[in-house]
C-alpha positions as CSV (number, residue, x, y, z in Angstrom):
1,M,114.7,184.2,143.0
2,K,117.9,182.5,141.8
3,T,120.7,184.7,140.7
4,P,122.2,183.4,137.5
5,S,125.8,182.5,137.4
6,R,128.3,184.6,135.4
7,I,129.9,181.3,134.2
8,A,128.5,179.9,131.0
9,L,129.1,176.5,129.4
10,T,130.2,176.1,125.8
11,I,128.2,172.8,125.5
12,D,124.5,171.9,125.9
13,L,124.1,169.5,128.8
14,S,120.8,168.3,127.4
15,Q,122.3,166.8,124.2
16,Q,122.7,163.1,123.8
17,G,126.1,161.5,123.3
18,K,129.6,162.5,124.6
19,H,130.5,166.2,124.4
20,T,133.4,168.2,125.7
21,G,133.8,171.9,126.2
22,D,134.5,174.6,128.8
23,A,132.9,176.4,131.7
24,M,133.9,179.9,130.8
25,L,135.3,181.7,133.9
26,R,135.5,185.3,132.9
27,W,138.0,187.0,135.1
28,S,140.0,189.8,133.7
29,D,143.7,189.7,134.8
30,N,147.1,190.2,133.2
31,S,147.2,186.7,131.8
32,N,143.8,186.9,130.2
33,P,142.3,190.4,130.2
34,L,139.5,189.9,127.6
35,G,138.9,186.2,127.2
36,Y,138.0,183.5,129.8
37,H,139.8,181.0,131.9
38,P,138.6,177.5,130.7
39,I,137.4,174.9,133.1
40,P,137.0,171.7,131.1
41,V,133.6,169.9,131.2
42,V,132.5,166.6,129.8
43,S,128.9,165.4,129.4
44,V,128.1,161.8,128.6
45,K,124.3,161.4,128.1
46,G,122.6,158.2,127.2
47,A,119.0,157.0,127.6
48,G,116.9,158.1,130.5
49,G,118.3,157.7,134.0
50,P,120.1,159.4,136.9
51,V,122.6,162.2,136.6
52,L,126.0,161.6,138.3
53,L,128.4,164.5,138.9
54,L,132.1,163.7,139.0
55,L,134.5,166.3,140.3
56,G,138.3,166.3,140.5
57,G,140.9,169.0,140.9
58,T,138.9,171.0,143.5
59,H,142.3,171.5,144.9
60,G,144.9,171.9,142.2
61,D,147.7,169.7,143.5
62,E,145.5,166.5,143.9
63,F,145.8,164.3,140.8
64,E,144.5,160.8,141.6
65,G,140.9,162.0,141.3
66,P,141.3,163.7,137.9
67,S,143.2,160.6,136.6
68,A,140.4,158.2,137.8
69,I,137.7,160.4,136.2
70,M,139.6,160.6,132.9
71,R,139.9,156.8,132.8
72,V,136.1,156.4,133.3
73,L,135.3,159.1,130.7
74,Q,137.6,157.3,128.2
75,S,135.8,154.0,128.7
76,V,132.1,154.9,129.1
77,D,129.9,154.4,126.0
78,P,126.9,156.8,125.8
79,S,125.0,154.2,123.8
80,H,125.2,151.8,126.8
81,L,124.6,154.5,129.5
82,R,121.3,155.0,131.3
83,G,121.4,158.6,132.5
84,Q,124.1,161.2,132.3
85,I,127.6,161.8,133.7
86,I,128.6,165.4,134.1
87,A,132.3,165.6,134.8
88,F,134.6,168.4,135.7
89,P,137.9,166.5,136.0
90,T,139.7,169.8,136.9
91,L,137.1,171.9,138.6
92,N,139.7,174.4,139.8
93,M,141.6,174.5,136.5
94,P,143.6,177.6,137.3
95,A,144.9,175.9,140.5
96,V,145.5,172.6,138.6
97,A,147.6,174.4,136.0
98,A,149.7,175.8,138.8
99,S,149.8,172.5,140.8
100,S,148.6,174.6,143.7
101,R,146.1,173.9,146.5
102,V,144.6,177.4,146.1
103,S,143.8,179.4,143.0
104,P,146.6,181.6,141.6
105,L,143.9,184.0,140.4
106,D,142.9,185.1,143.9
107,G,144.7,182.8,146.5
108,A,141.4,181.3,147.6
109,N,140.6,177.7,148.5
110,L,137.6,176.4,146.4
111,N,136.6,173.8,149.0
112,R,136.2,176.6,151.6
113,A,134.3,178.9,149.2
114,F,130.7,177.5,149.0
115,P,128.0,178.7,148.5
116,G,130.0,181.4,146.7
117,T,128.7,184.4,144.9
118,R,128.3,185.4,141.3
119,D,129.8,188.8,141.9
120,G,132.8,187.6,143.9
121,G,136.3,186.6,142.9
122,P,137.0,183.7,140.5
123,T,136.9,181.1,143.3
124,A,133.6,182.4,144.6
125,M,132.2,182.4,141.1
126,I,133.1,178.7,140.5
127,A,131.5,177.8,143.9
128,H,128.3,179.7,143.0
129,F,128.2,178.1,139.6
130,L,128.5,174.6,140.9
131,E,126.0,175.1,143.8
132,T,123.3,176.9,141.8
133,E,123.6,175.7,138.2
134,I,125.1,172.2,138.3
135,L,124.2,170.4,141.6
136,P,120.5,171.0,141.2
137,L,120.7,168.9,138.0
138,C,122.2,165.9,139.7
139,D,121.0,162.8,141.5
140,A,124.4,161.9,143.1
141,A,127.9,163.4,143.2
142,I,131.5,162.3,143.9
143,D,134.2,164.9,144.7
144,L,137.6,163.2,144.5
145,H,140.3,164.7,146.8
146,S,143.7,163.5,148.0
147,G,146.3,165.0,150.4
148,G,148.0,167.1,147.7
149,K,151.6,168.1,148.1
150,A,151.2,169.0,151.8
151,S,149.9,165.8,153.3
152,F,149.1,162.1,152.9
153,F,145.8,160.5,153.9
154,E,144.8,156.9,154.4
155,P,142.5,156.4,151.5
156,C,138.9,156.9,152.5
157,A,135.4,158.0,151.4
158,L,133.8,161.0,153.1
159,P,130.0,161.1,153.6
160,T,128.3,163.9,155.4
161,L,126.2,163.2,158.5
162,T,123.4,165.6,157.6
163,D,120.3,166.7,159.5
164,D,118.2,164.8,157.0
165,P,118.4,161.1,158.1
166,A,117.4,159.8,154.6
167,L,120.1,161.8,152.9
168,A,122.7,160.8,155.5
169,T,121.8,157.2,154.9
170,K,122.2,157.6,151.1
171,N,125.6,159.4,151.6
172,M,126.8,156.5,153.8
173,Q,125.6,154.0,151.2
174,L,127.6,155.7,148.5
175,A,130.7,155.7,150.8
176,H,130.3,152.0,151.4
177,L,129.8,151.2,147.7
178,F,132.9,153.2,146.7
179,G,134.7,150.2,148.2
180,L,137.5,151.7,150.3
181,P,137.9,149.9,153.7
182,L,137.9,153.3,155.6
183,V,135.1,155.9,155.8
184,W,135.7,159.3,157.4
185,R,132.2,160.5,158.4
186,L,131.9,164.3,158.4
187,G,130.1,165.3,161.5
188,G,130.0,168.3,163.8
189,H,133.5,169.5,162.8
190,N,132.8,169.5,159.1
191,D,133.3,172.8,157.3
192,N,130.1,174.1,155.8
193,R,131.9,175.8,153.0
194,S,132.8,172.5,151.2
195,V,131.4,170.7,148.2
196,N,129.9,168.2,150.7
197,S,128.0,170.9,152.4
198,A,126.8,172.4,149.0
199,A,125.4,168.9,148.1
200,D,123.7,168.8,151.5
201,R,122.0,172.1,150.9
202,A,120.9,170.9,147.4
203,G,119.7,167.6,148.9
204,V,122.0,165.6,146.6
205,P,123.5,162.3,147.9
206,M,127.3,162.8,147.7
207,I,130.7,161.6,148.9
208,A,134.1,163.1,148.8
209,T,137.3,161.1,149.0
210,E,140.9,161.4,150.3
211,L,143.1,159.3,148.0
212,G,146.6,159.3,149.5
213,G,148.6,162.4,148.4
214,G,152.1,163.6,147.7
215,G,151.3,165.7,144.6
216,G,151.5,162.9,142.0
217,V,149.4,159.9,140.9
218,D,149.6,156.8,142.9
219,P,148.7,153.9,140.6
220,G,147.2,151.5,143.2
221,I,145.1,154.2,144.8
222,T,143.9,155.5,141.4
223,D,142.9,152.0,140.5
224,Q,140.7,151.9,143.6
225,A,139.1,155.2,142.8
226,E,138.3,154.2,139.3
227,A,136.8,150.9,140.6
228,G,134.7,152.9,143.1
229,I,133.2,155.1,140.4
230,W,132.2,152.1,138.3
231,N,130.6,150.4,141.2
232,I,128.5,153.5,142.0
233,L,127.5,153.7,138.3
234,R,126.3,150.1,138.5
235,H,124.6,150.8,141.8
236,L,122.7,153.7,140.2
237,N,121.8,151.3,137.3
238,M,123.5,153.6,134.9
239,V,125.7,150.8,133.4
240,D,125.3,147.0,133.3
241,G,127.1,144.7,135.7
242,E,126.9,143.3,139.1
243,V,127.2,145.7,142.0
244,H,130.1,144.8,144.3
245,H,129.1,144.9,148.0
246,P,132.4,145.2,149.9
247,P,132.9,144.2,153.6
248,K,131.6,146.7,156.2
249,P,134.2,149.5,156.3
250,R,135.7,151.1,159.4
251,V,134.0,154.4,160.2
252,V,135.9,157.2,161.9
253,E,135.2,160.8,162.7
254,I,136.9,163.9,164.2
255,R,135.6,163.9,167.7
256,D,138.0,166.4,169.1
257,P,140.4,168.6,167.0
258,G,142.7,168.6,170.1
259,A,143.4,164.9,169.4
260,S,145.6,165.9,166.5
261,L,149.2,167.0,166.7
262,Y,150.3,170.4,165.4
263,A,153.7,172.1,165.1
264,R,154.5,174.5,167.9
265,S,157.4,176.2,166.1
266,E,159.3,176.1,162.9
267,G,161.3,173.0,162.3
268,L,161.6,169.5,160.9
269,F,159.1,166.8,161.9
270,D,161.1,163.5,162.1
271,R,157.9,161.4,161.9
272,A,157.7,158.0,163.6
273,L,154.1,157.1,162.6
274,S,152.1,156.8,159.4
275,A,148.5,157.2,158.2
276,G,146.4,154.2,159.0
277,Q,148.1,153.3,162.3
278,D,146.1,153.0,165.5
279,V,147.6,155.0,168.4
280,T,147.3,155.5,172.1
281,A,147.7,158.7,174.0
282,G,151.4,159.1,174.9
283,D,152.7,157.0,172.0
284,F,156.0,158.3,170.5
285,A,155.1,160.4,167.4
286,G,158.5,161.5,166.3
287,W,161.2,164.1,166.9
288,F,160.9,167.7,166.2
289,H,164.3,169.2,165.2
290,H,164.9,172.9,165.2
291,V,167.1,172.8,162.1
292,T,167.1,176.6,161.8
293,E,168.3,176.9,165.4
294,P,170.4,173.8,165.9
295,E,171.6,175.0,169.3
296,R,168.0,174.2,170.5
297,P,167.5,170.6,171.7
298,S,165.1,168.4,169.7
299,V,161.7,167.8,171.2
300,R,160.2,164.3,171.7
301,L,156.6,164.5,170.5
302,T,153.8,162.2,171.6
303,V,150.3,161.5,170.4
304,P,147.7,163.6,172.3
305,Q,144.8,161.1,172.4
306,D,143.8,157.6,171.5
307,G,142.6,157.0,167.9
308,M,143.8,156.4,164.4
309,I,146.1,158.5,162.3
310,L,144.0,159.5,159.3
311,A,146.7,161.8,157.8
312,H,150.2,163.1,158.3
313,T,152.1,166.0,156.9
314,N,154.1,165.4,153.8
315,R,156.3,168.4,154.2
316,G,159.8,168.6,155.5
317,L,160.2,172.0,157.2
318,V,157.0,173.0,158.9
319,T,155.9,176.2,160.7
320,R,153.9,176.9,163.9
321,G,150.3,175.7,163.6
322,E,150.8,173.2,160.8
323,M,149.1,169.8,161.1
324,L,151.6,167.0,161.8
325,L,149.3,164.1,162.6
326,L,145.5,164.1,162.1
327,V,144.0,161.8,164.7
328,V,140.4,160.5,164.4
329,Q,138.2,158.2,166.5
330,D,136.0,155.2,165.6
331,V,132.3,155.6,165.2
332,D,129.7,152.9,165.8
333,Q,127.6,153.3,162.6
334,A,125.2,150.9,161.0
335,L,125.3,150.9,157.3
């Protein structure tokens, strides 16, 4: 028997037209002891058709996704929409308000919290609400991420390679139609506590994205994300227009976490490579300067394995264990 969520909506998702309101996250703390922490929600419902879920702000320092979603919501006309868009532009609103990857309410990472629990902390409550109350209503979903303040990603779409071949094919199709030239397939090293995995459990075709990063809004990348959402809306026959079929993208996957480069101590990574570059094992990756201990010699770092740099740190001073370069490998994948 399904356990109902503690989070309630202030709008009725079954109503026609465009409606805005809140998901009411009731969490008693010093900032809001008797009220609720609002998570904005928008429903745009037209005639009969599919339901598309749009998510942004799952991490609170990633702003290209929320911006692209808001652009679409400003433009979509419910009288010309077949189906429904349910949008949470800032799903982790407490984190977005703090421009923080994790929630200031409990320090938890929402994209590592699924399936969540109704009786857990605020992040677990949001995860439980989305997985049990919202995803089962949907026919497709898009969760827009970027690298946030900590890192920068080569823009890419993220489909899950699920155990269900039909669902895996639908995921890859959405990734292709989103239109970015790079697809990061989530395989055996995918984290099962993410929105992608929640959609897999619900049987809902879904992609995430990584849209650059840096903690701001890149205009070119946000343009690409907006165009990707509209193309998927056309593919689902929710709006009029010709579906754009982009060239076959490059598909990559994490085959070995040991292919990436991590900091071995505290210091400054003087990076020589950037996201999107192809690399060979032994390539010069950059200098590591011990700026807190300048008497120590700088270390010449090299790339551990062949592949492509999917992401790099966006931080100056880093600590032991932090990702410096995320290296992925190509996948032979028919689309």
